[in-house]
KOLFIKE-639938 format. One record per residue (C-alpha): chain; x, y, z; residue in one letter. Coordinates in steps of 0.1 Angstrom, whole numbers, plus 5000, padded with zeros to 4 digits. Layout:
A / X / Y / Z / A;
...
! end
This chain:
A / 5000 / 5000 / 5000 / M;
A / 5012 / 5035 / 4992 / F;
A / 5012 / 5060 / 5020 / S;
A / 5009 / 5099 / 5018 / K;
A / 5036 / 5112 / 4996 / R;
A / 5054 / 5146 / 4992 / N;
A / 5064 / 5161 / 4959 / D;
A / 5099 / 5145 / 4960 / T;
A / 5083 / 5111 / 4963 / T;
A / 5059 / 5118 / 4935 / N;
A / 5088 / 5130 / 4913 / N;
A / 5106 / 5097 / 4920 / Q;
A / 5075 / 5077 / 4911 / L;
A / 5072 / 5096 / 4879 / V;
A / 5109 / 5089 / 4871 / S;
A / 5104 / 5052 / 4878 / L;
A / 5073 / 5051 / 4855 / M;
A / 5093 / 5068 / 4827 / E;
A / 5119 / 5040 / 4826 / V;
A / 5094 / 5012 / 4830 / A;
A / 5092 / 4989 / 4801 / G;
A / 5054 / 4985 / 4804 / E;
A / 5024 / 5008 / 4798 / V;
A / 5021 / 5029 / 4830 / V;
A / 4992 / 5053 / 4837 / L;
A / 4983 / 5074 / 4867 / R;
A / 4946 / 5078 / 4873 / L;
A / 4923 / 5097 / 4896 / N;
A / 4896 / 5078 / 4914 / R;
A / 4871 / 5084 / 4885 / Q;
A / 4895 / 5067 / 4860 / G;
A / 4907 / 5099 / 4844 / E;
A / 4943 / 5097 / 4831 / I;
A / 4966 / 5121 / 4849 / L;
A / 4999 / 5108 / 4835 / Y;
A / 5010 / 5083 / 4808 / A;
A / 5045 / 5068 / 4805 / S;
A / 5065 / 5069 / 4772 / R;
A / 5056 / 5033 / 4765 / R;
A / 5019 / 5041 / 4769 / A;
A / 5024 / 5070 / 4744 / A;
A / 5042 / 5047 / 4720 / E;
A / 5015 / 5020 / 4721 / V;
A / 4982 / 5038 / 4728 / I;
A / 4986 / 5075 / 4721 / G;
A / 5006 / 5107 / 4728 / S;
A / 5007 / 5122 / 4763 / D;
A / 4986 / 5151 / 4750 / A;
A / 4960 / 5127 / 4737 / Q;
A / 4959 / 5105 / 4768 / L;
A / 4960 / 5130 / 4797 / V;
A / 4925 / 5140 / 4806 / G;
A / 4909 / 5110 / 4788 / M;
A / 4890 / 5084 / 4808 / N;
A / 4905 / 5049 / 4809 / L;
A / 4871 / 5035 / 4800 / F;
A / 4873 / 5052 / 4766 / E;
A / 4903 / 5030 / 4757 / L;
A / 4887 / 4997 / 4767 / V;
A / 4865 / 4976 / 4745 / R;
A / 4828 / 4981 / 4754 / L;
A / 4824 / 4944 / 4764 / S;
A / 4853 / 4947 / 4789 / D;
A / 4841 / 4979 / 4807 / R;
A / 4822 / 4962 / 4834 / H;
A / 4853 / 4941 / 4843 / A;
A / 4876 / 4971 / 4845 / I;
A / 4851 / 4991 / 4865 / E;
A / 4848 / 4963 / 4890 / A;
A / 4886 / 4960 / 4892 / S;
A / 4891 / 4998 / 4897 / L;
A / 4864 / 4999 / 4925 / R;
A / 4880 / 4969 / 4943 / Q;
A / 4914 / 4986 / 4941 / A;
A / 4900 / 5018 / 4957 / L;
A / 4882 / 4999 / 4985 / L;
A / 4909 / 4973 / 4994 / S;
A / 4940 / 4995 / 4987 / M;
A / 4955 / 4962 / 4974 / Q;
A / 4967 / 4952 / 4939 / I;
A / 4939 / 4940 / 4916 / T;
A / 4943 / 4924 / 4882 / Q;
A / 4921 / 4922 / 4851 / V;
A / 4925 / 4913 / 4815 / R;
A / 4909 / 4937 / 4789 / V;
A / 4911 / 4946 / 4753 / H;
A / 4925 / 4981 / 4746 / M;
A / 4926 / 5002 / 4714 / A;
A / 4962 / 5009 / 4702 / T;
A / 4977 / 5027 / 4672 / H;
A / 4975 / 4995 / 4651 / T;
A / 4950 / 4972 / 4666 / A;
A / 4929 / 4961 / 4695 / V;
A / 4953 / 4942 / 4718 / L;
A / 4947 / 4923 / 4750 / Q;
A / 4964 / 4937 / 4781 / F;
A / 4968 / 4924 / 4816 / E;
A / 4963 / 4953 / 4839 / L;
A / 4974 / 4956 / 4875 / Q;
A / 4961 / 4985 / 4896 / M;
A / 4968 / 4998 / 4931 / I;
A / 4953 / 5028 / 4949 / A;
A / 4975 / 5051 / 4970 / Y;
A / 4970 / 5084 / 4989 / E;
A / 4984 / 5116 / 4976 / T;
A / 4976 / 5147 / 4997 / G;
A / 4940 / 5145 / 5005 / S;
A / 4930 / 5125 / 4974 / A;
A / 4932 / 5089 / 4962 / L;
A / 4949 / 5081 / 4930 / E;
A / 4956 / 5048 / 4911 / L;
A / 4987 / 5035 / 4895 / L;
A / 4981 / 5012 / 4866 / L;
A / 5007 / 4989 / 4849 / V;
A / 4996 / 4972 / 4817 / G;
A / 5014 / 4943 / 4799 / R;
A / 5006 / 4934 / 4763 / D;
A / 4997 / 4897 / 4764 / I;
A / 4982 / 4894 / 4729 / S;
A / 5012 / 4872 / 4717 / H;
A / 5009 / 4850 / 4747 / R;
A / 4972 / 4847 / 4743 / Q;
A / 4976 / 4837 / 4707 / K;
A / 5002 / 4811 / 4717 / T;
A / 4978 / 4798 / 4744 / E;
A / 4949 / 4797 / 4719 / E;
A / 4971 / 4779 / 4694 / R;
A / 4981 / 4753 / 4720 / L;
A / 4945 / 4748 / 4729 / R;
A / 4936 / 4744 / 4693 / H;
A / 4964 / 4718 / 4688 / M;
A / 4952 / 4699 / 4718 / A;
A / 4918 / 4694 / 4701 / T;
A / 4925 / 4694 / 4664 / H;
A / 4944 / 4673 / 4639 / D;
A / 4975 / 4691 / 4628 / E;
A / 4974 / 4678 / 4592 / L;
A / 4938 / 4685 / 4583 / T;
A / 4928 / 4710 / 4610 / N;
A / 4898 / 4688 / 4617 / L;
A / 4887 / 4679 / 4653 / P;
A / 4908 / 4651 / 4668 / N;
A / 4898 / 4622 / 4691 / R;
A / 4897 / 4644 / 4722 / A;
A / 4873 / 4669 / 4706 / L;
A / 4853 / 4641 / 4690 / L;
A / 4848 / 4626 / 4725 / A;
A / 4836 / 4659 / 4738 / D;
A / 4811 / 4663 / 4708 / R;
A / 4798 / 4628 / 4714 / L;
A / 4793 / 4635 / 4750 / S;
A / 4774 / 4668 / 4742 / M;
A / 4754 / 4650 / 4715 / G;
A / 4743 / 4623 / 4740 / M;
A / 4733 / 4649 / 4766 / A;
A / 4713 / 4668 / 4741 / Q;
A / 4697 / 4637 / 4727 / A;
A / 4685 / 4627 / 4762 / R;
A / 4670 / 4662 / 4767 / R;
A / 4652 / 4663 / 4733 / T;
A / 4646 / 4626 / 4727 / N;
A / 4661 / 4630 / 4692 / I;
A / 4691 / 4608 / 4685 / G;
A / 4721 / 4612 / 4662 / F;
A / 4743 / 4591 / 4640 / S;
A / 4780 / 4583 / 4640 / V;
A / 4797 / 4576 / 4607 / I;
A / 4831 / 4558 / 4606 / A;
A / 4849 / 4562 / 4572 / L;
A / 4881 / 4547 / 4560 / D;
A / 4897 / 4554 / 4527 / L;
A / 4900 / 4524 / 4503 / D;
A / 4933 / 4523 / 4485 / G;
A / 4951 / 4549 / 4506 / F;
A / 4979 / 4526 / 4517 / K;
A / 4989 / 4519 / 4481 / K;
A / 4992 / 4556 / 4475 / V;
A / 5012 / 4561 / 4506 / N;
A / 5035 / 4531 / 4499 / D;
A / 5041 / 4540 / 4462 / A;
A / 5044 / 4578 / 4463 / L;
A / 5054 / 4586 / 4499 / G;
A / 5039 / 4602 / 4529 / H;
A / 5041 / 4638 / 4515 / A;
A / 5017 / 4628 / 4487 / V;
A / 4996 / 4608 / 4512 / G;
A / 4993 / 4638 / 4535 / D;
A / 4983 / 4660 / 4506 / A;
A / 4956 / 4635 / 4496 / L;
A / 4943 / 4634 / 4532 / L;
A / 4941 / 4672 / 4533 / R;
A / 4921 / 4673 / 4501 / I;
A / 4899 / 4644 / 4512 / A;
A / 4892 / 4662 / 4545 / A;
A / 4880 / 4693 / 4527 / G;
A / 4858 / 4674 / 4504 / R;
A / 4842 / 4654 / 4532 / L;
A / 4836 / 4686 / 4552 / R;
A / 4817 / 4701 / 4522 / E;
A / 4793 / 4672 / 4522 / T;
A / 4781 / 4679 / 4557 / L;
A / 4761 / 4705 / 4575 / R;
A / 4775 / 4732 / 4597 / D;
A / 4761 / 4715 / 4628 / V;
A / 4778 / 4682 / 4619 / D;
A / 4813 / 4673 / 4633 / T;
A / 4839 / 4657 / 4611 / L;
A / 4870 / 4644 / 4629 / A;
A / 4902 / 4627 / 4618 / R;
A / 4909 / 4599 / 4643 / V;
A / 4941 / 4585 / 4628 / G;
A / 4957 / 4575 / 4595 / G;
A / 4930 / 4575 / 4568 / D;
A / 4902 / 4571 / 4593 / E;
A / 4875 / 4598 / 4598 / F;
A / 4844 / 4600 / 4620 / V;
A / 4814 / 4622 / 4615 / A;
A / 4787 / 4630 / 4641 / V;
A / 4753 / 4640 / 4626 / L;
A / 4729 / 4655 / 4652 / P;
A / 4693 / 4646 / 4645 / G;
A / 4701 / 4622 / 4616 / A;
A / 4684 / 4589 / 4626 / I;
A / 4665 / 4581 / 4594 / D;
A / 4684 / 4553 / 4575 / E;
A / 4675 / 4567 / 4541 / A;
A / 4688 / 4601 / 4550 / E;
A / 4720 / 4587 / 4564 / I;
A / 4726 / 4566 / 4532 / Q;
A / 4722 / 4598 / 4512 / N;
A / 4749 / 4615 / 4532 / V;
A / 4771 / 4584 / 4528 / A;
A / 4766 / 4584 / 4490 / R;
A / 4776 / 4621 / 4489 / R;
A / 4808 / 4613 / 4509 / M;
A / 4817 / 4584 / 4487 / I;
A / 4810 / 4603 / 4455 / S;
A / 4832 / 4632 / 4467 / A;
A / 4861 / 4609 / 4473 / L;
A / 4858 / 4590 / 4440 / Q;
A / 4866 / 4622 / 4421 / L;
A / 4903 / 4622 / 4409 / P;
A / 4929 / 4637 / 4432 / F;
A / 4954 / 4658 / 4412 / E;
A / 4986 / 4660 / 4433 / I;
A / 5019 / 4671 / 4417 / N;
A / 5020 / 4653 / 4384 / D;
A / 4999 / 4624 / 4396 / D;
A / 4962 / 4616 / 4392 / T;
A / 4951 / 4594 / 4421 / L;
A / 4919 / 4576 / 4429 / Y;
A / 4906 / 4563 / 4462 / V;
A / 4872 / 4553 / 4475 / S;
A / 4857 / 4550 / 4510 / A;
A / 4840 / 4524 / 4531 / S;
A / 4815 / 4536 / 4556 / I;
A / 4799 / 4522 / 4587 / G;
A / 4771 / 4538 / 4608 / V;
A / 4758 / 4535 / 4643 / A;
A / 4728 / 4554 / 4656 / I;
A / 4723 / 4567 / 4691 / Y;
A / 4707 / 4552 / 4712 / P;
A / 4696 / 4522 / 4691 / I;
A / 4731 / 4509 / 4685 / H;
A / 4748 / 4521 / 4717 / G;
A / 4744 / 4544 / 4747 / D;
A / 4780 / 4553 / 4752 / S;
A / 4809 / 4567 / 4732 / E;
A / 4828 / 4534 / 4732 / V;
A / 4799 / 4514 / 4719 / K;
A / 4789 / 4538 / 4692 / L;
A / 4824 / 4541 / 4678 / L;
A / 4830 / 4503 / 4681 / A;
A / 4797 / 4495 / 4663 / H;
A / 4803 / 4521 / 4636 / A;
A / 4838 / 4507 / 4631 / D;
A / 4825 / 4471 / 4629 / A;
A / 4800 / 4482 / 4602 / A;
A / 4827 / 4500 / 4583 / M;
A / 4850 / 4469 / 4583 / Y;
A / 4820 / 4448 / 4571 / R;
A / 4816 / 4473 / 4542 / A;
A / 4853 / 4468 / 4534 / K;
A / 4850 / 4430 / 4535 / E;
A / 4819 / 4430 / 4513 / T;
A / 4831 / 4451 / 4483 / G;
A / 4842 / 4486 / 4496 / K;
A / 4829 / 4519 / 4484 / A;
A / 4797 / 4513 / 4503 / R;
A / 4778 / 4521 / 4535 / C;
A / 4766 / 4496 / 4560 / I;
A / 4745 / 4505 / 4590 / I;
A / 4751 / 4485 / 4622 / Y;
A / 4727 / 4456 / 4629 / N;
A / 4728 / 4440 / 4663 / E;
A / 4719 / 4405 / 4651 / L;
A / 4742 / 4405 / 4622 / A;
A / 4771 / 4419 / 4642 / F;
A / 4766 / 4400 / 4674 / N;
A / 4793 / 4375 / 4664 / R;
A / 4819 / 4403 / 4661 / I;
A / 4812 / 4415 / 4697 / E;
A / 4814 / 4379 / 4709 / H;
A / 4847 / 4375 / 4691 / D;
A / 4861 / 4406 / 4707 / V;
A / 4851 / 4396 / 4742 / S;
A / 4863 / 4360 / 4737 / M;
A / 4896 / 4373 / 4724 / E;
A / 4901 / 4394 / 4756 / A;
A / 4891 / 4364 / 4777 / A;
A / 4916 / 4342 / 4758 / M;
A / 4946 / 4364 / 4768 / F;
A / 4934 / 4363 / 4804 / E;
A / 4930 / 4325 / 4801 / A;
A / 4966 / 4321 / 4792 / V;
A / 4977 / 4339 / 4823 / R;
A / 4952 / 4319 / 4844 / N;
A / 4962 / 4285 / 4830 / G;
A / 4927 / 4277 / 4817 / E;
A / 4940 / 4257 / 4787 / F;
A / 4945 / 4220 / 4790 / L;
A / 4951 / 4189 / 4768 / L;
A / 4928 / 4160 / 4762 / H;
A / 4942 / 4128 / 4746 / Y;
A / 4924 / 4105 / 4722 / Q;
A / 4937 / 4070 / 4718 / P;
A / 4949 / 4058 / 4684 / I;
A / 4946 / 4020 / 4682 / V;
A / 4960 / 3993 / 4659 / D;
A / 4932 / 3983 / 4635 / A;
A / 4939 / 3946 / 4638 / Q;
A / 4947 / 3941 / 4675 / T;
A / 4928 / 3971 / 4690 / R;
A / 4958 / 3978 / 4711 / Q;
A / 4966 / 4015 / 4720 / I;
A / 4996 / 4026 / 4699 / M;
A / 4995 / 4063 / 4707 / G;
A / 4974 / 4094 / 4714 / F;
A / 4965 / 4126 / 4696 / E;
A / 4969 / 4156 / 4719 / A;
A / 4938 / 4179 / 4716 / L;
A / 4938 / 4214 / 4730 / M;
A / 4908 / 4224 / 4751 / R;
A / 4898 / 4256 / 4769 / W;
A / 4879 / 4253 / 4802 / M;
A / 4864 / 4287 / 4809 / R;
A / 4853 / 4293 / 4845 / P;
A / 4815 / 4293 / 4850 / D;
A / 4811 / 4285 / 4812 / I;
A / 4827 / 4252 / 4806 / G;
A / 4846 / 4238 / 4776 / L;
A / 4849 / 4261 / 4746 / V;
A / 4848 / 4242 / 4713 / P;
A / 4882 / 4243 / 4695 / P;
A / 4867 / 4256 / 4663 / N;
A / 4858 / 4287 / 4682 / Q;
A / 4891 / 4296 / 4698 / F;
A / 4918 / 4279 / 4676 / I;
A / 4912 / 4302 / 4645 / P;
A / 4911 / 4332 / 4668 / M;
A / 4944 / 4322 / 4684 / A;
A / 4959 / 4317 / 4649 / E;
A / 4948 / 4353 / 4640 / D;
A / 4960 / 4370 / 4671 / N;
A / 4993 / 4351 / 4674 / G;
A / 4986 / 4333 / 4707 / L;
A / 4988 / 4300 / 4688 / I;
A / 5026 / 4302 / 4689 / N;
A / 5025 / 4304 / 4727 / L;
A / 4998 / 4278 / 4731 / L;
A / 5014 / 4255 / 4705 / G;
A / 5048 / 4255 / 4722 / A;
A / 5031 / 4247 / 4755 / W;
A / 5010 / 4219 / 4740 / A;
A / 5040 / 4203 / 4722 / L;
A / 5061 / 4203 / 4754 / K;
A / 5032 / 4191 / 4776 / S;
A / 5022 / 4163 / 4752 / A;
A / 5057 / 4150 / 4751 / C;
A / 5061 / 4150 / 4789 / V;
A / 5027 / 4133 / 4793 / Q;
A / 5036 / 4106 / 4769 / L;
A / 5064 / 4094 / 4792 / K;
A / 5038 / 4090 / 4820 / R;
A / 5015 / 4070 / 4796 / F;
A / 5045 / 4048 / 4788 / E;
A / 5051 / 4040 / 4824 / E;
A / 5015 / 4028 / 4827 / A;
A / 5017 / 4008 / 4795 / A;
A / 5052 / 3994 / 4801 / G;
A / 5060 / 3999 / 4764 / R;
A / 5068 / 4026 / 4738 / Q;
A / 5039 / 4048 / 4725 / L;
A / 5037 / 4078 / 4703 / Y;
A / 5020 / 4112 / 4706 / V;
A / 5005 / 4131 / 4677 / S;
A / 5004 / 4170 / 4679 / V;
A / 4987 / 4194 / 4655 / N;
A / 5008 / 4222 / 4640 / V;
A / 4990 / 4253 / 4628 / S;
A / 5001 / 4273 / 4597 / P;
A / 5014 / 4302 / 4619 / R;
A / 5034 / 4278 / 4641 / Q;
A / 5049 / 4262 / 4610 / F;
A / 5060 / 4296 / 4597 / R;
A / 5076 / 4305 / 4630 / N;
A / 5114 / 4306 / 4629 / D;
A / 5115 / 4293 / 4665 / Q;
A / 5094 / 4262 / 4658 / F;
A / 5123 / 4238 / 4653 / L;
A / 5140 / 4249 / 4685 / G;
A / 5107 / 4245 / 4704 / M;
A / 5104 / 4210 / 4691 / M;
A / 5139 / 4201 / 4701 / D;
A / 5133 / 4215 / 4736 / E;
A / 5102 / 4194 / 4740 / A;
A / 5120 / 4162 / 4729 / L;
A / 5150 / 4169 / 4752 / K;
A / 5128 / 4178 / 4782 / L;
A / 5107 / 4147 / 4779 / S;
A / 5134 / 4122 / 4768 / G;
A / 5113 / 4109 / 4739 / L;
A / 5130 / 4095 / 4708 / E;
A / 5122 / 4114 / 4677 / G;
A / 5100 / 4087 / 4661 / H;
A / 5077 / 4089 / 4692 / Q;
A / 5065 / 4123 / 4681 / L;
A / 5042 / 4128 / 4651 / M;
A / 5034 / 4163 / 4638 / L;
A / 5001 / 4167 / 4620 / E;
A / 5000 / 4194 / 4593 / I;
A / 4975 / 4201 / 4566 / T;
A / 4979 / 4200 / 4528 / E;
A / 4974 / 4238 / 4527 / G;
A / 5005 / 4244 / 4548 / I;
A / 5026 / 4224 / 4523 / L;
A / 5013 / 4241 / 4493 / M;
A / 5012 / 4277 / 4506 / S;
A / 5051 / 4278 / 4506 / D;
A / 5066 / 4246 / 4493 / P;
A / 5102 / 4258 / 4494 / E;
A / 5100 / 4267 / 4531 / H;
A / 5080 / 4235 / 4538 / A;
A / 5106 / 4213 / 4521 / E;
A / 5135 / 4228 / 4541 / V;
A / 5118 / 4226 / 4575 / L;
A / 5103 / 4191 / 4570 / L;
A / 5137 / 4177 / 4560 / N;
A / 5152 / 4191 / 4592 / K;
A / 5123 / 4176 / 4612 / I;
A / 5127 / 4142 / 4595 / A;
A / 5165 / 4143 / 4603 / E;
A / 5156 / 4142 / 4640 / R;
A / 5134 / 4111 / 4634 / G;
A / 5102 / 4130 / 4640 / V;
A / 5073 / 4118 / 4618 / R;
A / 5051 / 4139 / 4596 / I;
A / 5014 / 4131 / 4591 / A;
A / 4991 / 4149 / 4566 / I;
A / 4959 / 4157 / 4585 / D;
A / 4925 / 4157 / 4568 / D;
A / 4939 / 4140 / 4538 / F;
A / 4919 / 4144 / 4506 / G;
A / 4900 / 4175 / 4517 / T;
A / 4926 / 4201 / 4507 / G;
A / 4947 / 4206 / 4476 / Y;
A / 4951 / 4168 / 4471 / S;
A / 4982 / 4174 / 4451 / S;
A / 5001 / 4141 / 4450 / L;
A / 5034 / 4157 / 4442 / I;
A / 5041 / 4165 / 4478 / Y;
A / 5039 / 4128 / 4487 / L;
A / 5070 / 4125 / 4465 / K;
A / 5087 / 4158 / 4474 / R;
A / 5083 / 4158 / 4512 / F;
A / 5093 / 4133 / 4539 / P;
A / 5057 / 4122 / 4547 / I;
A / 5053 / 4093 / 4571 / A;
A / 5015 / 4090 / 4575 / A;
A / 4982 / 4100 / 4560 / L;
A / 4951 / 4107 / 4582 / K;
A / 4919 / 4099 / 4563 / I;
A / 4894 / 4126 / 4570 / D;
A / 4862 / 4117 / 4589 / R;
A / 4840 / 4130 / 4560 / T;
A / 4851 / 4098 / 4541 / F;
A / 4845 / 4076 / 4571 / I;
A / 4811 / 4085 / 4585 / K;
A / 4790 / 4068 / 4558 / D;
A / 4811 / 4036 / 4555 / L;
A / 4806 / 4009 / 4545 / P;
A / 4772 / 4018 / 4529 / A;
A / 4785 / 4047 / 4507 / S;
A / 4800 / 4032 / 4475 / V;
A / 4818 / 4065 / 4468 / K;
A / 4833 / 4069 / 4502 / D;
A / 4844 / 4032 / 4501 / A;
A / 4861 / 4038 / 4468 / A;
A / 4879 / 4069 / 4480 / I;
A / 4891 / 4051 / 4511 / C;
A / 4904 / 4022 / 4490 / N;
A / 4923 / 4046 / 4468 / V;
A / 4939 / 4063 / 4497 / I;
A / 4948 / 4030 / 4514 / L;
A / 4962 / 4015 / 4483 / N;
A / 4982 / 4047 / 4476 / L;
A / 4996 / 4047 / 4511 / A;
A / 5005 / 4010 / 4509 / G;
A / 5024 / 4015 / 4477 / S;
A / 5044 / 4044 / 4492 / L;
A / 5050 / 4026 / 4525 / N;
A / 5030 / 4052 / 4544 / L;
A / 5011 / 4046 / 4576 / Q;
A / 4973 / 4054 / 4576 / T;
A / 4951 / 4066 / 4604 / V;
A / 4913 / 4067 / 4599 / A;
A / 4897 / 4095 / 4619 / E;
A / 4861 / 4096 / 4632 / G;
A / 4855 / 4059 / 4634 / V;
A / 4823 / 4056 / 4654 / E;
A / 4811 / 4020 / 4650 / N;
A / 4822 / 3984 / 4645 / E;
A / 4811 / 3982 / 4609 / Q;
A / 4834 / 4011 / 4600 / Q;
A / 4863 / 3996 / 4619 / L;
A / 4858 / 3962 / 4603 / A;
A / 4857 / 3976 / 4568 / F;
A / 4889 / 3997 / 4573 / L;
A / 4907 / 3968 / 4589 / S;
A / 4900 / 3944 / 4560 / T;
A / 4911 / 3971 / 4535 / Q;
A / 4945 / 3974 / 4552 / G;
A / 4941 / 4006 / 4573 / C;
A / 4969 / 4007 / 4599 / S;
A / 4954 / 4027 / 4628 / L;
A / 4920 / 4037 / 4640 / I;
A / 4909 / 4069 / 4659 / Q;
A / 4874 / 4078 / 4669 / G;
A / 4847 / 4075 / 4695 / F;
A / 4843 / 4037 / 4689 / H;
A / 4878 / 4031 / 4703 / T;
A / 4882 / 4060 / 4727 / G;
A / 4869 / 4095 / 4735 / Y;
A / 4893 / 4124 / 4741 / P;
A / 4900 / 4123 / 4778 / S;
A / 4921 / 4137 / 4806 / L;
A / 4953 / 4118 / 4813 / P;
A / 4943 / 4101 / 4846 / D;
A / 4914 / 4082 / 4830 / S;
A / 4936 / 4071 / 4802 / L;
A / 4963 / 4059 / 4825 / I;
A / 4937 / 4036 / 4841 / D;
A / 4928 / 4022 / 4807 / I;
A / 4965 / 4016 / 4798 / L;
A / 4971 / 3998 / 4831 / E;
A / 4940 / 3976 / 4826 / A;
A / 4951 / 3968 / 4790 / E;
A / 4986 / 3959 / 4802 / T;
A / 4972 / 3937 / 4829 / L;
A / 4949 / 3919 / 4804 / A;
A / 4978 / 3913 / 4780 / L;
A / 4999 / 3897 / 4808 / H;
A / 4971 / 3874 / 4821 / N;
! end
């Protein structure tokens, strides 16, 4: 607080104000300017112009209430007050941060005002705020602002009972442009595409870029499917026009998916997920089209997503296990080995069918982890089976395409054999015809390395894939597994009987072992036995079971043989 001052003190104050680098004004209690510093004269007006003018005349009309309140507070409190206002200068209206304090001079109160131009800082702050909510490349709203608009849209929809639609759009063919011509051309295409898409929408609509070549639009009030399809057609048509960039003429299209609030979701996460699911369905079914989410049609996708998440959790919790199905000699009915079959026991749900989780594990890469565990566990378990049987057995393990392409597969197999102490010929790896034919050169190298270790290779589901006989000559195949589709109607089906005879004769000529899968009755077993089939596998001779029950069977079989 300033106390009463004499003339010397006032002169010192004036001198300080003259050298100050900021705008400095001395005011009476009515806001009339008594003195202006050189900087004030440079920025706002000359001393002759300013002295006698009221401060309120320099301030933008909308800010006058704020400065009046600040001035009144300074006079009452005798403390520094602060306010931001816009003031007219020689060149423009700039934003100033003003600090005021009242002090006594003689018998009157005056105010000292120091002003700092913060226009540049304000512009920087505004730019940072804009960058936080907008995509730098296209200047469209980003994910953060999109989330805010969705939240506002849901709140408004709840008040008005009028929903809105969410459009997910992905450019078809953009990756080829980016890969062939570089990111600079790709960025230019995205900027043009953003402008075209924005022109197809209303002012009240929001268009956001959420990453890469993906855009999302929010259309308030648009819930009629015909109306939405019209908007989608405009968007697709706008993007199908040629893009002239540098010396190149480029073409892309767009796939669009739509979710409607609240029919297809009552949260931001659900709306975006369902719009995305519909968009990917549009891509899968032809591209350059729009699909609106349908709960019944897309229920499988949601189920897959939740199951995939549960699968990763199941690996950590040890929910996967192996069942073993006996493989018996077709003549003696003696157990010769087992096929290891992976199972998933979900808590509170039960066993999940392999055809539900194996393809998913193949897609998400978990099959490598699960496959390595299954191979090792099956080899170790076989040693326990052998202790119960008192003789050598073999174990058959399925190998998926992704496992087969894994550079670490050979090492994993070697580790399983070493850990279990099995001889190579006691392990049989089952692969499909498709694996062999998808990359014959890789298959030949890897299979020869496997065969060098004595491990046997069986072709699973023989006759249902490529059925190219050349691989029987080219690759070190040890056994053919006859698919159950050729077994189930035996011996009544003449065609199936003929197919089985051909396979069995072919295998016999090439000195290959044969395993018939899916044998479910005595008639099928008798037919296959008389036709020279080596081994039988199916419900008739043994169900897939946990190890303990199979150990009991092996011990009983061993006891019967010795009696």
